[in-house]
Each structure stands twice: as C-alpha cells, then as structure tokens.
N, C-alpha and C positions, 0 to 999 in steps of 0.2 A: 351496789357494785362499788363500794368505797375502796375495796382492795384491788380493783381492776387496773391493769396497766394498758391493756388493749380492750377497747369497747367497739363492737360492731353492731350497728343499729339499722335494721331495715335495708340492708345492702342488696342491690340487684345489679346484675351485669349480663348483657347479651352480646352475642357475636353473630352478625348477619341474620338476625331474627331468631337465633337459638339462644334461649335463656340458660346461661351457665349457672348463675346464682339468682335465687328468687327470694327476696325479703328475708335475708338471713340476719339474725341477731344473736350475739353471743358475747361473752367476756372472758378474758384471760387474766387470771389473778397474778398480781405482782409477786415474784419470788417463787412461783409454783412451776409445775410441769403439767401442761395441758395437751391432750391428744386430740387429733382429728382423724376420723376414719370414715370409710364409705367405699362403695364399689368404684371401679374405674369409670370415669366419666361423670362422677357425682358432683364435681365442681370444687374439689378440695384445692387443687393447685391454682385455679382461677381466683379463689378467695385469698390465698397467700399472695398472689401477684397483685391483687387489688390492695391488700393491706400495706405492702411495701412500695406501692406507687407505680408498678409496671403497667397496670390496667386502670384507667380512670373509670370510676363506677358510674352507673347510670342514675342511681338514686340511693339515698340513705346517708349514713354517717360513719366515719371511722375515726376514732380518737385514740391517741397514744399519749400516755402520761397526762391526761386531761387536756390535750390539745388536738384540735381538728387537723387531720393530716390528709384527708381524701383528695385535696386539690394540690398536694405537694408533689414535687419530682422525687425520683428515687434518691439522688444524692442528698437532698435536703432531709429526707426521712432517715437516711443512714446516719447523718450527722447528729440527729436527735438521739441515736442509740438503738434503732430498730433495724436489724439486718436479717437476711435469709440465706440459706444454702439451697442447693438444687439437687434434683435426682441425678443428673449428669454433672460431674464436677466441672468447675470453672477455674482452672489453674493455668499457669504459664509453663507448658511442658518443657520448653527449652531452658528455662531458668532453674537454678537449684532451689531447695526448700527455703533457705534463708532469704533469697532474693524474692521469692513469692510472698513471703511474709512482709517484706519491706514495701512492696508495691501495692499491698492490699489496703493500705491506710487511706480511707476515702476523704479524710479531712486535709490531706496534703494536696494543695493546689499546685502541683508541679509535674513535670514530665517524668517518665521512667528514668531517662538519662540523668536528670537533676537529682532524682531520689538516691542514686548511687554516687553522685558527685559530692554530695555534702557529707560532712563528718557526722555520723549518726550512731555513735557508740551505744547510747542508751537504747535506741530502737533495735539494734542488733542483739544486744543482751536480752531484751524482752523477747525478741523473736526466738532466740535459742532456748530461753526458759520455757516458752510455750510449746516449742517443738519437743522438748523433753517431757512436758506435761502430757502430750498425746502419744508419746512413745516413738518419736521420729528423730530424736537428737542425733543418733548415730548415722542417720541418712541425710543430715542437714545440708551437706554439700553435694548431694546427688541431684541430677536432673529430675524435676518433678515428674516428667513423662516416663521415667524409668520405674516409678513406684507401681505397686499393684493398685487395682481399683480401690480396694479397701483403704490402703495407705493414702491414696489421693483424697479420699473422703476425710480421713483424719487430718490431712494437711489443710483442706478447705475449712474444716472446723477450727483449726488453729489460726488460720487467716482471719476468720470471723472474730475469734477471741482477741486477736491483735488490736482490734478496734474498740475493745472494752464496751461491748453492747449492753444496753439495759435489758433488751429482749432479743431472742434469736429464734427465728422460724426455720425449722429443719424439714425438708421435703424428702421423706423416705430415707433417713440416714443409714439404715441397715440394708437397703436394697442392693443386690449385686455383690455384697461383701461375703468373703469366705466365712463360714460359720465360726471358725476358730477366732476371728477378729471381732465378732459381734459383741461378746461379753466385755471385751476391753473397751470398745466404743461406748457401750452402755455405762460402764463404770466412769468413764471420763465425762460423759454427759451429766451424770449425777454429781460428780465432783464439781463441775463448772457451775451447776445449779446451787450446790450447798456451800462451796467455798468462795465463789466469786459473786454469788447472789444473782446470777443471770436467769431471767425468766425464760423458760423453754416452751415453745409451741410446736408440736411435732405431728406431721402427717406420717403415718406408718401403717403398712399392711401386715407386718408381723405382729399378730395379736398377742403372742406371749410377751413380746417386748413392751408393747404399749400398755397392756393390762398391768404389767409389773412396775412400770415407771410413772404413769400419769396419776395425778390427783383427781382430775376431771377429764371426761372424754365427751366429745361432740361427734355425732354421726350424721353425715349428709347422704341424701339419696335423691337423684334426679334434680340436683341443684337446690334442694330445700333441706331445712333442718329437720331431721327425723327424730332424734332423741339426744338427750344429754344427761349426764349424771356421773356418779362415781363408777370406777371400773366394774365392781360387782353388780351394780344396777344395769349397766350396759350389757354385760354378759348374759343377763337373764331377761332383757327386754325383747319380747317376741317380735316387735317390729324390726329391731336390728338383726335378730337371728334370721328372719325371713328375707330381709333385704341384702344382708351382707355375709352372714356366717354360714349360709348354705343349708339351713334346715329345710326339710321337704314336708 
C-alpha cells in the first residue's frame, strides 16, 4: 500500500450494541478515484464519519498520509487536508455564494464577522475562480439558499476545494440532483482529480456514475467488507450482485 493516502485497518464501530462497521480494512490510493457502494444501512456513512473524525472508532487504525488520525478531532484532520461533503448540503443559506466560500476556510481561527472585516482580496479572487470552475460564477452574489439543490451541492464542492484538500470524501454527490446537472458535476469531479491532484473517495448509489468514474470500488454489506476490485470485477462479483444489484 505504498501509494495509499488513506489506510483503514481493522476498524470497528458500534452504536448502542449495533455494530455499524466490523473489522473493515481498505486503502485509498493517492491521486485516484475510489468508490464505496453497498445497500442502505451497510455502514458506508459511518465509515466516512470515522475517517474524518466525527465518530471515534472502537478499534483499529485510520491513517492519512502515513499519519495516525483516529484519535484526532475533525478540525485537526481538516487542517491536514482531509475533508468530506454530505448527502444533505451544509451551506449558509442566508449568505451569498462568495461569502459561503470565505467562511468555509477551516484554518482561519476567526469569527465570521472577522472573516469579512479583513481585507482578503486574494481569498475573494480564489473564491470567484472556484465558483467559475463549478459553473456558479454568474450566481456568485445570490443567496445560497436560493440555489437549486444540485447547485447547492456544486457550491459545497467548491467550498471544499477552497481549502485545497489532499483528499475529499463525497457522500452521494449525485443524489437528489436533476439528471441534467449530473454530467456537469461528474466532469468537475474528474477535473478536480486530474488538474488539482485531489484524491476522491466517493459513496454513490448511481451505479452508472461510480462504475464510470472509479479506479477501485469497495462494497460493504451489513457493516462488513464484502468485495473490492476494479469496476468490471465488482459488476460481475456474484456476492455484490446478490447483496446490492438486485439479482434474484
């Protein structure tokens, strides 16, 4: 695993006696696109939350860039360059898009009021450049709450990019998005991976999307690792077909 940027080894996590993750081991290759699939309730989001520090794990090890992070808090992990987005967007609906970008910087130890008080021409220029990258430049001064759900997801993606992450975990990025926006989002994810070198680790239920994007796919079922491999291997793995793809 010399090329791994995220290494999960023997990770288990329980909630009230219910084991959400059981002895999970996997690696995410630096600079690649890795997929995570599985039925609802299979433990995918719990694993993401554990990796970025929202849930302390019960046992095992999580390493990022050869550093143990399983005992670290969310802000510490974010400052190392490991971020995540969510199924439901986390934006500031009353602020415009540029303001959302500016307050998303986790390494700024200041209040929101101070963030706007200081002269930050460089940050504003970067914010506008990234909003253009995701196709939201013309909406940069609109309230984020007025955007469509798909556009809000694009904004959240741009907010993550604002922090120059080494690796970005995306939880169902295409869920709830108008099909006409999905291809544009996929293109921007690929560009972020290719042009910025950001490692992407993606939970996705849209099988067409993840099979066409990912280099490697992991499949969870009942909190355990069921299978892993290249997309074509996963598509033809009978265990995955039985557990997730709906074969009878």
